[in-house]
NUKE-737981 format. One record per residue: residue number from 1; residue in one letter; x, y, z of N, C-alpha, C in turn. Coordinates in Angstrom, 3 decimals, padded with zeros to 6 digits. Example, Ala and Ser with C-alpha at 12.3 -4.5 7.8 and 13.67 -1.06 7.14 Angstrom:
# NUKE-737981
node i:1 | aa:A | n_px:013.190 | n_py:-005.690 | n_pz:007.800 | ca_px:012.300 | ca_py:-004.500 | ca_pz:007.800 | c_px:013.200 | c_py:-003.300 | c_pz:007.800
node i:2 | aa:S | n_px:012.850 | n_py:-002.250 | n_pz:007.080 | ca_px:013.670 | ca_py:-001.060 | ca_pz:007.140 | c_px:012.900 | c_py:000.030 | c_pz:007.870
# end
This chain:
# NUKE-737981
node i:1 | aa:M | n_px:-005.524 | n_py:-054.959 | n_pz:033.683 | ca_px:-006.172 | ca_py:-053.721 | ca_pz:033.374 | c_px:-005.286 | c_py:-052.217 | c_pz:033.955
node i:2 | aa:S | n_px:-005.872 | n_py:-051.522 | n_pz:033.161 | ca_px:-004.771 | ca_py:-049.904 | ca_pz:033.389 | c_px:-005.602 | c_py:-049.174 | c_pz:034.545
node i:3 | aa:S | n_px:-004.668 | n_py:-048.494 | n_pz:035.000 | ca_px:-004.759 | ca_py:-047.912 | ca_pz:036.271 | c_px:-005.553 | c_py:-046.350 | c_pz:035.959
node i:4 | aa:P | n_px:-006.472 | n_py:-045.902 | n_pz:037.130 | ca_px:-007.276 | ca_py:-044.627 | ca_pz:036.564 | c_px:-006.134 | c_py:-043.333 | c_pz:036.124
node i:5 | aa:T | n_px:-005.310 | n_py:-043.234 | n_pz:036.831 | ca_px:-004.235 | ca_py:-042.060 | ca_pz:036.331 | c_px:-003.804 | c_py:-042.289 | c_pz:035.077
node i:6 | aa:R | n_px:-003.639 | n_py:-043.808 | n_pz:034.650 | ca_px:-002.939 | ca_py:-043.606 | ca_pz:032.964 | c_px:-004.731 | c_py:-043.313 | c_pz:031.715
node i:7 | aa:R | n_px:-005.727 | n_py:-043.747 | n_pz:032.560 | ca_px:-006.957 | ca_py:-043.316 | ca_pz:031.645 | c_px:-006.948 | c_py:-041.981 | c_pz:031.930
node i:8 | aa:L | n_px:-006.725 | n_py:-041.164 | n_pz:032.931 | ca_px:-006.913 | ca_py:-039.859 | ca_pz:032.860 | c_px:-005.846 | c_py:-039.250 | c_pz:031.926
node i:9 | aa:S | n_px:-004.599 | n_py:-039.790 | n_pz:032.073 | ca_px:-003.408 | ca_py:-039.052 | ca_pz:030.893 | c_px:-003.794 | c_py:-039.072 | c_pz:029.603
node i:10 | aa:V | n_px:-004.837 | n_py:-040.539 | n_pz:029.004 | ca_px:-004.860 | ca_py:-040.645 | ca_pz:027.872 | c_px:-006.574 | c_py:-039.859 | c_pz:027.124
node i:11 | aa:R | n_px:-007.023 | n_py:-039.934 | n_pz:028.403 | ca_px:-007.777 | ca_py:-038.455 | ca_pz:028.051 | c_px:-007.401 | c_py:-037.501 | c_pz:027.634
node i:12 | aa:L | n_px:-006.677 | n_py:-037.089 | n_pz:028.436 | ca_px:-005.940 | ca_py:-035.650 | ca_pz:027.992 | c_px:-005.446 | c_py:-035.108 | c_pz:027.022
node i:13 | aa:I | n_px:-004.689 | n_py:-035.995 | n_pz:026.732 | ca_px:-003.964 | ca_py:-036.608 | ca_pz:025.471 | c_px:-005.193 | c_py:-036.214 | c_pz:024.282
node i:14 | aa:V | n_px:-006.127 | n_py:-037.241 | n_pz:024.421 | ca_px:-007.112 | ca_py:-036.841 | ca_pz:023.364 | c_px:-007.805 | c_py:-035.562 | c_pz:023.304
node i:15 | aa:Y | n_px:-008.125 | n_py:-035.119 | n_pz:024.406 | ca_px:-008.353 | ca_py:-033.736 | ca_pz:024.153 | c_px:-007.645 | c_py:-032.599 | c_pz:023.930
node i:16 | aa:R | n_px:-006.485 | n_py:-032.653 | n_pz:024.261 | ca_px:-005.234 | ca_py:-031.576 | ca_pz:024.002 | c_px:-005.242 | c_py:-031.704 | c_pz:022.215
node i:17 | aa:M | n_px:-005.008 | n_py:-032.870 | n_pz:021.501 | ca_px:-005.193 | ca_py:-033.690 | ca_pz:020.533 | c_px:-006.083 | c_py:-032.672 | c_pz:019.602
node i:18 | aa:A | n_px:-007.606 | n_py:-033.092 | n_pz:020.274 | ca_px:-008.882 | ca_py:-032.678 | ca_pz:019.795 | c_px:-008.793 | c_py:-030.937 | c_pz:019.690
node i:19 | aa:S | n_px:-008.637 | n_py:-029.892 | n_pz:020.752 | ca_px:-008.478 | ca_py:-028.743 | ca_pz:021.165 | c_px:-007.725 | c_py:-028.034 | c_pz:019.908
node i:20 | aa:V | n_px:-006.389 | n_py:-028.689 | n_pz:019.613 | ca_px:-005.015 | ca_py:-028.245 | ca_pz:018.515 | c_px:-005.966 | c_py:-028.395 | c_pz:017.121
node i:21 | aa:L | n_px:-006.592 | n_py:-029.672 | n_pz:016.734 | ca_px:-007.248 | ca_py:-029.511 | ca_pz:015.621 | c_px:-008.192 | c_py:-028.359 | c_pz:015.363
node i:22 | aa:A | n_px:-009.322 | n_py:-028.329 | n_pz:016.444 | ca_px:-010.296 | ca_py:-027.608 | ca_pz:016.547 | c_px:-009.386 | c_py:-026.088 | c_pz:015.584
node i:23 | aa:A | n_px:-008.572 | n_py:-025.755 | n_pz:016.944 | ca_px:-007.927 | ca_py:-024.680 | ca_pz:016.572 | c_px:-007.083 | c_py:-023.789 | c_pz:014.966
node i:24 | aa:G | n_px:-006.594 | n_py:-025.861 | n_pz:014.605 | ca_px:-006.090 | ca_py:-025.100 | ca_pz:013.326 | c_px:-007.280 | c_py:-025.041 | c_pz:012.134
node i:25 | aa:V | n_px:-008.422 | n_py:-025.108 | n_pz:012.400 | ca_px:-009.499 | ca_py:-025.595 | ca_pz:011.173 | c_px:-010.082 | c_py:-024.290 | c_pz:011.715
node i:26 | aa:L | n_px:-009.621 | n_py:-023.638 | n_pz:012.620 | ca_px:-010.607 | ca_py:-022.253 | ca_pz:012.904 | c_px:-009.737 | c_py:-021.178 | c_pz:012.384
node i:27 | aa:L | n_px:-008.389 | n_py:-021.515 | n_pz:011.994 | ca_px:-007.377 | ca_py:-020.178 | ca_pz:011.899 | c_px:-007.307 | c_py:-020.940 | c_pz:010.515
node i:28 | aa:T | n_px:-007.464 | n_py:-021.604 | n_pz:009.398 | ca_px:-007.023 | ca_py:-022.165 | ca_pz:008.665 | c_px:-008.442 | c_py:-021.677 | c_pz:007.694
node i:29 | aa:G | n_px:-010.203 | n_py:-021.110 | n_pz:008.371 | ca_px:-010.937 | ca_py:-020.596 | ca_pz:007.828 | c_px:-010.048 | c_py:-019.203 | c_pz:007.895
node i:30 | aa:C | n_px:-010.023 | n_py:-018.063 | n_pz:009.200 | ca_px:-009.918 | ca_py:-016.791 | ca_pz:008.790 | c_px:-008.532 | c_py:-016.618 | c_pz:008.238
node i:31 | aa:A | n_px:-007.667 | n_py:-017.429 | n_pz:007.477 | ca_px:-007.073 | ca_py:-016.850 | ca_pz:006.955 | c_px:-007.295 | c_py:-017.102 | c_pz:005.105
node i:32 | aa:Q | n_px:-008.407 | n_py:-017.396 | n_pz:005.186 | ca_px:-009.054 | ca_py:-017.009 | ca_pz:003.847 | c_px:-009.702 | c_py:-016.090 | c_pz:003.682
node i:33 | aa:G | n_px:-010.284 | n_py:-015.454 | n_pz:002.412 | ca_px:-010.370 | ca_py:-014.254 | ca_pz:001.968 | c_px:-012.245 | c_py:-014.819 | c_pz:002.092
node i:34 | aa:P | n_px:-012.972 | n_py:-013.174 | n_pz:001.726 | ca_px:-014.250 | ca_py:-013.525 | ca_pz:001.823 | c_px:-014.976 | c_py:-014.460 | c_pz:000.887
node i:35 | aa:Y | n_px:-015.983 | n_py:-015.163 | n_pz:001.329 | ca_px:-016.581 | ca_py:-015.716 | ca_pz:000.649 | c_px:-017.018 | c_py:-015.340 | c_pz:-001.023
node i:36 | aa:G | n_px:-016.466 | n_py:-016.451 | n_pz:-001.532 | ca_px:-016.534 | ca_py:-015.606 | ca_pz:-003.123 | c_px:-015.973 | c_py:-015.123 | c_pz:-003.797
node i:37 | aa:A | n_px:-014.883 | n_py:-014.765 | n_pz:-003.560 | ca_px:-014.000 | ca_py:-013.540 | ca_pz:-003.771 | c_px:-012.552 | c_py:-014.280 | c_pz:-003.967
node i:38 | aa:S | n_px:-012.177 | n_py:-014.553 | n_pz:-005.235 | ca_px:-010.671 | ca_py:-014.988 | ca_pz:-005.625 | c_px:-009.382 | c_py:-013.896 | c_pz:-005.795
node i:39 | aa:G | n_px:-008.404 | n_py:-013.997 | n_pz:-005.263 | ca_px:-007.386 | ca_py:-013.335 | ca_pz:-004.848 | c_px:-007.687 | c_py:-012.398 | c_pz:-006.108
node i:40 | aa:G | n_px:-007.511 | n_py:-012.506 | n_pz:-007.607 | ca_px:-007.515 | ca_py:-011.738 | ca_pz:-009.166 | c_px:-008.921 | c_py:-010.835 | c_pz:-008.720
node i:41 | aa:D | n_px:-009.791 | n_py:-011.085 | n_pz:-008.135 | ca_px:-010.974 | ca_py:-010.556 | ca_pz:-008.400 | c_px:-011.092 | c_py:-009.380 | c_pz:-007.155
node i:42 | aa:R | n_px:-010.362 | n_py:-008.111 | n_pz:-007.334 | ca_px:-010.421 | ca_py:-007.101 | ca_pz:-006.953 | c_px:-011.476 | c_py:-006.023 | c_pz:-007.303
node i:43 | aa:G | n_px:-012.436 | n_py:-006.697 | n_pz:-007.535 | ca_px:-013.510 | ca_py:-005.480 | ca_pz:-008.354 | c_px:-014.083 | c_py:-005.202 | c_pz:-007.333
node i:44 | aa:Y | n_px:-015.550 | n_py:-004.835 | n_pz:-008.220 | ca_px:-016.448 | ca_py:-004.132 | ca_pz:-007.616 | c_px:-017.322 | c_py:-005.452 | c_pz:-006.502
node i:45 | aa:V | n_px:-017.065 | n_py:-005.303 | n_pz:-005.415 | ca_px:-018.102 | ca_py:-006.354 | ca_pz:-004.605 | c_px:-019.333 | c_py:-006.347 | c_pz:-004.183
node i:46 | aa:L | n_px:-019.799 | n_py:-005.494 | n_pz:-003.952 | ca_px:-021.010 | ca_py:-005.170 | ca_pz:-003.438 | c_px:-021.679 | c_py:-004.941 | c_pz:-004.164
node i:47 | aa:S | n_px:-023.191 | n_py:-005.229 | n_pz:-004.903 | ca_px:-023.304 | ca_py:-005.339 | ca_pz:-006.031 | c_px:-025.543 | c_py:-004.635 | c_pz:-005.718
node i:48 | aa:H | n_px:-025.231 | n_py:-004.613 | n_pz:-004.471 | ca_px:-026.893 | ca_py:-004.465 | ca_pz:-004.283 | c_px:-026.650 | c_py:-002.615 | c_pz:-003.146
node i:49 | aa:D | n_px:-025.565 | n_py:-002.209 | n_pz:-003.047 | ca_px:-025.859 | ca_py:-001.498 | ca_pz:-002.126 | c_px:-025.483 | c_py:000.783 | c_pz:-002.764
node i:50 | aa:G | n_px:-026.404 | n_py:000.552 | n_pz:-003.962 | ca_px:-026.484 | ca_py:001.847 | ca_pz:-004.619 | c_px:-026.055 | c_py:003.116 | c_pz:-005.299
node i:51 | aa:A | n_px:-024.455 | n_py:001.969 | n_pz:-005.410 | ca_px:-023.721 | ca_py:002.891 | ca_pz:-006.033 | c_px:-023.986 | c_py:003.078 | c_pz:-007.669
node i:52 | aa:R | n_px:-023.982 | n_py:004.557 | n_pz:-008.039 | ca_px:-024.070 | ca_py:004.730 | ca_pz:-009.260 | c_px:-022.844 | c_py:004.683 | c_pz:-010.319
node i:53 | aa:P | n_px:-022.587 | n_py:004.424 | n_pz:-011.469 | ca_px:-021.412 | ca_py:004.596 | ca_pz:-012.479 | c_px:-021.462 | c_py:005.991 | c_pz:-013.015
node i:54 | aa:I | n_px:-020.464 | n_py:006.206 | n_pz:-012.688 | ca_px:-019.768 | ca_py:007.683 | ca_pz:-013.158 | c_px:-019.827 | c_py:007.288 | c_pz:-014.434
node i:55 | aa:E | n_px:-020.301 | n_py:007.931 | n_pz:-015.680 | ca_px:-020.380 | ca_py:008.013 | ca_pz:-017.300 | c_px:-019.802 | c_py:008.766 | c_pz:-018.043
node i:56 | aa:N | n_px:-019.261 | n_py:009.596 | n_pz:-017.254 | ca_px:-018.507 | ca_py:010.744 | ca_pz:-017.863 | c_px:-016.904 | c_py:010.830 | c_pz:-017.975
node i:57 | aa:A | n_px:-016.366 | n_py:010.311 | n_pz:-019.544 | ca_px:-015.279 | ca_py:009.719 | ca_pz:-019.663 | c_px:-014.003 | c_py:010.827 | c_pz:-018.838
node i:58 | aa:T | n_px:-014.543 | n_py:012.516 | n_pz:-019.343 | ca_px:-013.793 | ca_py:013.065 | ca_pz:-018.610 | c_px:-013.250 | c_py:013.119 | c_pz:-017.194
node i:59 | aa:L | n_px:-014.751 | n_py:012.972 | n_pz:-016.417 | ca_px:-014.558 | ca_py:012.715 | ca_pz:-014.953 | c_px:-013.795 | c_py:011.527 | c_pz:-014.205
node i:60 | aa:N | n_px:-013.836 | n_py:010.471 | n_pz:-015.230 | ca_px:-013.536 | ca_py:009.224 | ca_pz:-015.187 | c_px:-011.542 | c_py:009.312 | c_pz:-015.357
node i:61 | aa:G | n_px:-011.151 | n_py:010.023 | n_pz:-015.987 | ca_px:-010.051 | ca_py:010.484 | ca_pz:-016.193 | c_px:-009.453 | c_py:011.046 | c_pz:-015.530
node i:62 | aa:F | n_px:-010.002 | n_py:011.997 | n_pz:-014.992 | ca_px:-009.361 | ca_py:013.361 | ca_pz:-013.653 | c_px:-009.114 | c_py:012.304 | c_pz:-012.525
node i:63 | aa:L | n_px:-010.362 | n_py:011.614 | n_pz:-012.213 | ca_px:-010.435 | ca_py:010.504 | ca_pz:-011.316 | c_px:-008.973 | c_py:009.799 | c_pz:-011.168
node i:64 | aa:D | n_px:-008.951 | n_py:009.097 | n_pz:-012.271 | ca_px:-007.649 | ca_py:008.373 | ca_pz:-012.529 | c_px:-005.988 | c_py:008.775 | c_pz:-012.638
node i:65 | aa:Q | n_px:-006.291 | n_py:009.951 | n_pz:-013.374 | ca_px:-004.870 | ca_py:010.408 | ca_pz:-013.157 | c_px:-004.494 | c_py:011.671 | c_pz:-012.663
node i:66 | aa:T | n_px:-005.203 | n_py:012.326 | n_pz:-011.691 | ca_px:-004.855 | ca_py:013.505 | ca_pz:-011.032 | c_px:-004.577 | c_py:013.326 | c_pz:-009.195
node i:67 | aa:P | n_px:-003.864 | n_py:013.980 | n_pz:-008.889 | ca_px:-003.249 | ca_py:014.101 | ca_pz:-007.422 | c_px:-004.445 | c_py:014.777 | c_pz:-006.777
node i:68 | aa:G | n_px:-004.101 | n_py:014.302 | n_pz:-005.278 | ca_px:-005.377 | ca_py:014.733 | ca_pz:-004.257 | c_px:-005.083 | c_py:016.307 | c_pz:-004.853
node i:69 | aa:D | n_px:-006.179 | n_py:016.850 | n_pz:-003.792 | ca_px:-006.981 | ca_py:018.239 | ca_pz:-004.174 | c_px:-006.609 | c_py:019.131 | c_pz:-005.865
node i:70 | aa:S | n_px:-006.856 | n_py:017.981 | n_pz:-006.949 | ca_px:-006.854 | ca_py:018.572 | ca_pz:-008.221 | c_px:-008.777 | c_py:018.857 | c_pz:-008.184
node i:71 | aa:A | n_px:-008.523 | n_py:019.819 | n_pz:-009.338 | ca_px:-010.118 | ca_py:020.030 | ca_pz:-009.296 | c_px:-010.537 | c_py:020.267 | c_pz:-011.440
node i:72 | aa:V | n_px:-011.490 | n_py:020.016 | n_pz:-011.378 | ca_px:-011.786 | ca_py:019.718 | ca_pz:-012.675 | c_px:-013.675 | c_py:020.479 | c_pz:-013.055
node i:73 | aa:T | n_px:-013.731 | n_py:020.959 | n_pz:-013.857 | ca_px:-015.566 | ca_py:021.472 | ca_pz:-014.013 | c_px:-015.499 | c_py:020.603 | c_pz:-015.198
node i:74 | aa:V | n_px:-016.580 | n_py:020.236 | n_pz:-014.748 | ca_px:-017.291 | ca_py:019.272 | ca_pz:-016.044 | c_px:-018.733 | c_py:019.695 | c_pz:-016.224
node i:75 | aa:A | n_px:-019.423 | n_py:019.467 | n_pz:-017.625 | ca_px:-020.508 | ca_py:019.985 | ca_pz:-018.176 | c_px:-021.558 | c_py:018.947 | c_pz:-017.593
node i:76 | aa:T | n_px:-021.448 | n_py:017.993 | n_pz:-017.840 | ca_px:-022.463 | ca_py:017.116 | ca_pz:-016.790 | c_px:-021.727 | c_py:016.099 | c_pz:-016.145
node i:77 | aa:S | n_px:-022.518 | n_py:015.995 | n_pz:-015.218 | ca_px:-022.176 | ca_py:014.899 | ca_pz:-013.591 | c_px:-023.178 | c_py:014.428 | c_pz:-013.040
node i:78 | aa:P | n_px:-023.012 | n_py:013.304 | n_pz:-011.674 | ca_px:-024.206 | ca_py:012.885 | ca_pz:-011.289 | c_px:-024.514 | c_py:013.444 | c_pz:-010.559
node i:79 | aa:W | n_px:-023.761 | n_py:014.963 | n_pz:-009.805 | ca_px:-023.957 | ca_py:015.850 | ca_pz:-009.237 | c_px:-024.702 | c_py:017.113 | c_pz:-009.835
node i:80 | aa:G | n_px:-025.031 | n_py:016.861 | n_pz:-011.152 | ca_px:-025.621 | ca_py:018.189 | ca_pz:-011.889 | c_px:-024.478 | c_py:018.779 | c_pz:-012.939
node i:81 | aa:N | n_px:-024.771 | n_py:019.630 | n_pz:-013.425 | ca_px:-024.385 | ca_py:020.300 | ca_pz:-014.223 | c_px:-023.446 | c_py:021.506 | c_pz:-014.395
node i:82 | aa:N | n_px:-022.379 | n_py:021.358 | n_pz:-015.064 | ca_px:-021.261 | ca_py:022.566 | ca_pz:-014.995 | c_px:-020.692 | c_py:023.034 | c_pz:-013.329
node i:83 | aa:V | n_px:-020.873 | n_py:021.460 | n_pz:-012.632 | ca_px:-020.021 | ca_py:021.900 | ca_pz:-011.475 | c_px:-018.498 | c_py:021.288 | c_pz:-011.417
node i:84 | aa:E | n_px:-017.892 | n_py:021.895 | n_pz:-010.306 | ca_px:-016.314 | ca_py:021.976 | ca_pz:-010.262 | c_px:-016.725 | c_py:020.940 | c_pz:-009.273
node i:85 | aa:V | n_px:-015.403 | n_py:019.864 | n_pz:-009.661 | ca_px:-015.403 | ca_py:018.191 | ca_pz:-008.992 | c_px:-013.807 | c_py:019.049 | c_pz:-008.522
node i:86 | aa:V | n_px:-013.686 | n_py:018.723 | n_pz:-007.069 | ca_px:-012.422 | ca_py:018.849 | ca_pz:-006.437 | c_px:-011.925 | c_py:017.520 | c_pz:-005.624
node i:87 | aa:A | n_px:-011.213 | n_py:016.780 | n_pz:-006.084 | ca_px:-010.734 | ca_py:015.490 | ca_pz:-005.768 | c_px:-009.788 | c_py:015.286 | c_pz:-004.420
node i:88 | aa:E | n_px:-010.102 | n_py:014.524 | n_pz:-003.666 | ca_px:-008.737 | ca_py:014.304 | ca_pz:-002.431 | c_px:-007.662 | c_py:013.138 | c_pz:-002.529
node i:89 | aa:S | n_px:-007.045 | n_py:013.044 | n_pz:-002.426 | ca_px:-006.032 | ca_py:011.701 | ca_pz:-002.343 | c_px:-006.570 | c_py:010.274 | c_pz:-001.870
node i:90 | aa:R | n_px:-006.475 | n_py:009.679 | n_pz:-003.085 | ca_px:-006.655 | ca_py:008.511 | ca_pz:-003.201 | c_px:-006.416 | c_py:007.912 | c_pz:-001.962
node i:91 | aa:Y | n_px:-007.188 | n_py:006.586 | n_pz:-001.491 | ca_px:-006.901 | ca_py:005.812 | ca_pz:-000.093 | c_px:-007.615 | c_py:004.404 | c_pz:-000.557
node i:92 | aa:F | n_px:-007.476 | n_py:003.438 | n_pz:000.049 | ca_px:-007.883 | ca_py:002.316 | ca_pz:-000.136 | c_px:-008.958 | c_py:001.726 | c_pz:001.089
node i:93 | aa:A | n_px:-010.303 | n_py:001.731 | n_pz:000.956 | ca_px:-011.577 | ca_py:001.613 | ca_pz:001.825 | c_px:-011.217 | c_py:-000.109 | c_pz:002.698
node i:94 | aa:A | n_px:-012.293 | n_py:-000.438 | n_pz:003.140 | ca_px:-012.420 | ca_py:-001.486 | ca_pz:003.958 | c_px:-012.370 | c_py:-002.478 | c_pz:002.901
node i:95 | aa:S | n_px:-013.221 | n_py:-002.208 | n_pz:001.939 | ca_px:-013.894 | ca_py:-003.368 | ca_pz:000.918 | c_px:-012.562 | c_py:-003.631 | c_pz:-000.045
node i:96 | aa:G | n_px:-011.291 | n_py:-002.697 | n_pz:-000.209 | ca_px:-010.141 | ca_py:-002.906 | ca_pz:-000.484 | c_px:-009.648 | c_py:-002.338 | c_pz:-001.923
node i:97 | aa:R | n_px:-011.092 | n_py:-001.758 | n_pz:-002.474 | ca_px:-011.287 | ca_py:-000.879 | ca_pz:-003.618 | c_px:-010.489 | c_py:000.621 | c_pz:-003.249
node i:98 | aa:E | n_px:-010.095 | n_py:001.190 | n_pz:-004.339 | ca_px:-009.484 | ca_py:002.501 | ca_pz:-004.287 | c_px:-010.513 | c_py:003.653 | c_pz:-004.483
node i:99 | aa:C | n_px:-010.429 | n_py:004.476 | n_pz:-003.283 | ca_px:-011.395 | ca_py:005.426 | ca_pz:-003.309 | c_px:-010.972 | c_py:006.962 | c_pz:-003.288
node i:100 | aa:R | n_px:-011.928 | n_py:008.330 | n_pz:-003.538 | ca_px:-011.552 | ca_py:009.253 | ca_pz:-003.433 | c_px:-012.630 | c_py:010.330 | c_pz:-002.508
node i:101 | aa:K | n_px:-012.556 | n_py:011.093 | n_pz:-001.278 | ca_px:-013.541 | ca_py:011.825 | ca_pz:-001.305 | c_px:-013.330 | c_py:013.176 | c_pz:-001.936
node i:102 | aa:L | n_px:-014.629 | n_py:013.345 | n_pz:-002.608 | ca_px:-014.981 | ca_py:014.544 | ca_pz:-003.657 | c_px:-015.661 | c_py:016.137 | c_pz:-002.623
node i:103 | aa:R | n_px:-015.837 | n_py:016.918 | n_pz:-003.240 | ca_px:-015.732 | ca_py:018.507 | ca_pz:-002.658 | c_px:-016.461 | c_py:018.875 | c_pz:-004.099
node i:104 | aa:I | n_px:-017.563 | n_py:018.853 | n_pz:-004.078 | ca_px:-018.424 | ca_py:019.499 | ca_pz:-005.350 | c_px:-018.896 | c_py:020.606 | c_pz:-005.464
node i:105 | aa:V | n_px:-018.687 | n_py:021.586 | n_pz:-005.912 | ca_px:-019.273 | ca_py:023.037 | ca_pz:-005.846 | c_px:-020.311 | c_py:023.321 | c_pz:-007.406
node i:106 | aa:T | n_px:-021.151 | n_py:023.810 | n_pz:-007.051 | ca_px:-022.380 | ca_py:024.342 | ca_pz:-007.900 | c_px:-022.032 | c_py:025.670 | c_pz:-008.536
node i:107 | aa:P | n_px:-022.569 | n_py:025.779 | n_pz:-009.573 | ca_px:-022.383 | ca_py:027.525 | ca_pz:-010.138 | c_px:-022.954 | c_py:028.221 | c_pz:-009.319
node i:108 | aa:S | n_px:-023.975 | n_py:027.918 | n_pz:-008.536 | ca_px:-024.317 | ca_py:028.759 | ca_pz:-007.390 | c_px:-023.587 | c_py:029.081 | c_pz:-005.954
node i:109 | aa:R | n_px:-022.341 | n_py:028.148 | n_pz:-006.310 | ca_px:-021.012 | ca_py:028.220 | ca_pz:-005.117 | c_px:-021.695 | c_py:027.205 | c_pz:-004.133
node i:110 | aa:E | n_px:-022.893 | n_py:026.318 | n_pz:-003.733 | ca_px:-022.928 | ca_py:025.510 | ca_pz:-002.977 | c_px:-022.211 | c_py:024.548 | c_pz:-003.073
node i:111 | aa:T | n_px:-021.401 | n_py:023.885 | n_pz:-002.110 | ca_px:-020.709 | ca_py:022.874 | ca_pz:-001.374 | c_px:-021.119 | c_py:021.823 | c_pz:-001.227
node i:112 | aa:R | n_px:-021.178 | n_py:020.376 | n_pz:-001.984 | ca_px:-021.777 | ca_py:019.146 | ca_pz:-000.952 | c_px:-020.715 | c_py:018.564 | c_pz:-001.074
node i:113 | aa:K | n_px:-020.415 | n_py:016.848 | n_pz:-000.486 | ca_px:-019.204 | ca_py:016.400 | ca_pz:-000.108 | c_px:-019.974 | c_py:014.894 | c_pz:-001.033
node i:114 | aa:A | n_px:-018.909 | n_py:014.223 | n_pz:-001.778 | ca_px:-019.098 | ca_py:012.700 | ca_pz:-002.320 | c_px:-018.233 | c_py:011.911 | c_pz:-002.018
node i:115 | aa:L | n_px:-018.227 | n_py:010.390 | n_pz:-002.555 | ca_px:-017.657 | ca_py:009.640 | ca_pz:-002.119 | c_px:-017.548 | c_py:008.682 | c_pz:-003.537
node i:116 | aa:V | n_px:-016.664 | n_py:008.587 | n_pz:-004.360 | ca_px:-016.202 | ca_py:007.335 | ca_pz:-005.699 | c_px:-015.336 | c_py:006.596 | c_pz:-005.330
node i:117 | aa:C | n_px:-015.485 | n_py:005.431 | n_pz:-005.923 | ca_px:-014.494 | ca_py:004.269 | ca_pz:-005.434 | c_px:-014.127 | c_py:003.672 | c_pz:-007.007
node i:118 | aa:R | n_px:-013.120 | n_py:003.052 | n_pz:-007.074 | ca_px:-012.704 | ca_py:002.672 | ca_pz:-008.528 | c_px:-013.184 | c_py:001.245 | c_pz:-008.365
node i:119 | aa:T | n_px:-014.186 | n_py:001.058 | n_pz:-009.790 | ca_px:-014.533 | ca_py:-000.348 | ca_pz:-010.042 | c_px:-013.536 | c_py:-001.143 | c_pz:-011.280
node i:120 | aa:D | n_px:-013.973 | n_py:-002.279 | n_pz:-011.744 | ca_px:-013.312 | ca_py:-002.424 | ca_pz:-012.953 | c_px:-013.945 | c_py:-001.826 | c_pz:-014.187
node i:121 | aa:N | n_px:-015.226 | n_py:-001.523 | n_pz:-014.004 | ca_px:-015.772 | ca_py:-001.011 | ca_pz:-014.881 | c_px:-016.080 | c_py:000.555 | c_pz:-015.047
node i:122 | aa:G | n_px:-014.553 | n_py:000.981 | n_pz:-013.686 | ca_px:-014.258 | ca_py:002.838 | ca_pz:-014.151 | c_px:-014.776 | c_py:003.002 | c_pz:-012.501
node i:123 | aa:W | n_px:-014.905 | n_py:004.576 | n_pz:-012.233 | ca_px:-015.621 | ca_py:004.962 | ca_pz:-010.839 | c_px:-016.714 | c_py:004.928 | c_pz:-010.429
node i:124 | aa:V | n_px:-017.178 | n_py:004.484 | n_pz:-009.658 | ca_px:-018.705 | ca_py:004.795 | ca_pz:-009.088 | c_px:-019.050 | c_py:005.368 | c_pz:-008.069
node i:125 | aa:E | n_px:-020.184 | n_py:006.335 | n_pz:-007.905 | ca_px:-020.315 | ca_py:006.982 | ca_pz:-007.050 | c_px:-020.871 | c_py:005.991 | c_pz:-005.388
node i:126 | aa:Q | n_px:-020.730 | n_py:006.512 | n_pz:-004.241 | ca_px:-020.924 | ca_py:005.528 | ca_pz:-003.394 | c_px:-021.564 | c_py:006.836 | c_pz:-002.513
node i:127 | aa:R | n_px:-022.747 | n_py:006.216 | n_pz:-001.434 | ca_px:-023.120 | ca_py:006.388 | ca_pz:-000.498 | c_px:-022.301 | c_py:007.187 | c_pz:000.469
node i:128 | aa:L | n_px:-022.234 | n_py:008.198 | n_pz:001.126 | ca_px:-021.194 | ca_py:008.237 | ca_pz:002.257 | c_px:-021.686 | c_py:007.626 | c_pz:003.613
node i:129 | aa:V | n_px:-020.955 | n_py:007.206 | n_pz:004.352 | ca_px:-021.242 | ca_py:006.355 | ca_pz:005.454 | c_px:-021.880 | c_py:007.322 | c_pz:006.520
node i:130 | aa:T | n_px:-021.693 | n_py:008.464 | n_pz:006.326 | ca_px:-022.729 | ca_py:009.770 | ca_pz:007.220 | c_px:-024.131 | c_py:009.522 | c_pz:006.684
node i:131 | aa:Q | n_px:-024.263 | n_py:009.386 | n_pz:005.573 | ca_px:-025.840 | ca_py:009.313 | ca_pz:004.931 | c_px:-026.660 | c_py:007.926 | c_pz:005.159
node i:132 | aa:T | n_px:-027.646 | n_py:008.794 | n_pz:005.437 | ca_px:-028.860 | ca_py:006.894 | ca_pz:005.752 | c_px:-028.682 | c_py:006.294 | c_pz:003.734
node i:133 | aa:A | n_px:-029.504 | n_py:005.455 | n_pz:003.880 | ca_px:-029.870 | ca_py:005.013 | ca_pz:002.414 | c_px:-031.072 | c_py:006.075 | c_pz:002.195
node i:134 | aa:E | n_px:-031.939 | n_py:006.725 | n_pz:002.778 | ca_px:-032.589 | ca_py:007.665 | ca_pz:001.928 | c_px:-031.609 | c_py:008.750 | c_pz:001.637
node i:135 | aa:G | n_px:-030.627 | n_py:008.933 | n_pz:002.121 | ca_px:-029.647 | ca_py:010.844 | ca_pz:001.928 | c_px:-029.841 | c_py:011.508 | c_pz:002.413
node i:136 | aa:R | n_px:-030.541 | n_py:011.626 | n_pz:003.837 | ca_px:-030.420 | ca_py:012.592 | ca_pz:004.960 | c_px:-029.300 | c_py:011.853 | c_pz:005.634
node i:137 | aa:L | n_px:-029.242 | n_py:012.990 | n_pz:006.378 | ca_px:-028.094 | ca_py:013.262 | ca_pz:007.677 | c_px:-028.359 | c_py:012.615 | c_pz:008.948
# end
């Protein structure tokens, strides 16, 4: 017969092994990327958040090539016609996408803020975090 001390020590070893195995499984799950995203897929991940593609080739090229605090005037844009677009420096958002904050200046000199992020298909306008889904602050 085995002694109570020996049974307790075997039970303790089993519990420790189970704890180590459970911790390993949890850590392996945390080390993997988001569900459904492969390492090479750094494109646009969120498909239902209201992002609108920027279809102006001049504006897309400007956003791709210029440094921060650069400005361009475009005849047509998602923010209206004949607006000046001032782009801040690029940064990487939590989604992993490259983004830029913009300042839009209308012909009447009104200013508003905008946000754009790069996707595999060009730049898209994003809703600012400070705005609600309806566009109100």
